[in-house]
N, C-alpha and C positions, 0 to 999 in steps of 0.2 A: 208111384214110379219115380217121381222127382226126388223124393226123400231117399230112396235106395241109391240113386245116382250120386246124391250128395254124400252119403255114407261111404260109397266106393271111392269118391275123390278124397275124402278124409283119410281113408286107409292108404290110398296111393301116396298121399302127402307124407304120411308117417314112414312109409317104406322109403320114399325119396330122401327124407331126413336121415334115415339109417345109412343109406348108401353115401350120402354126402359126408357124414361124420367119418365113415370108413375111409373115404378119399382124403380127408384132411390129415389123417394119421400117416399118409404115405410120404416118403422123403422127396418126391419130385414136386417142383414148384407148380407145374402145370396141373397135376392131379389135385393139389391143394386148392387152386383157383376153381377147378371144376367142382370140387366138393363144396366150396363156398357158394358157388352159383346154384348148385343143386339145393342147398339148404335155404337160400333166399327164395328160390322158386317154390319150394315146398311150403315155406311159411306163408307166401302169398296165396297159394292154392288153399292151404288150411284156413287162412283167415276168411277168404271169400266163401268157401264152402260152409264153414260154420256160421257165418253171417247170414247166408241164404237159408241155411237149415233152420235157424232160429226164427227167421221171418215166416217160414212155412208153418212152423209149429205155433 
């Protein structure tokens, strides 16, 4: 069960990175900063999820 939740969080982080990159390409400064924040959050979630996933395996 825990492994499945870790995989779901990895997939969610990848989706969050995709939305963040999409926001960076917008001309508005606010959307660019939101995109950067989304990417940083996704990288953090991805790192923690993969680290815990390898501990479990």
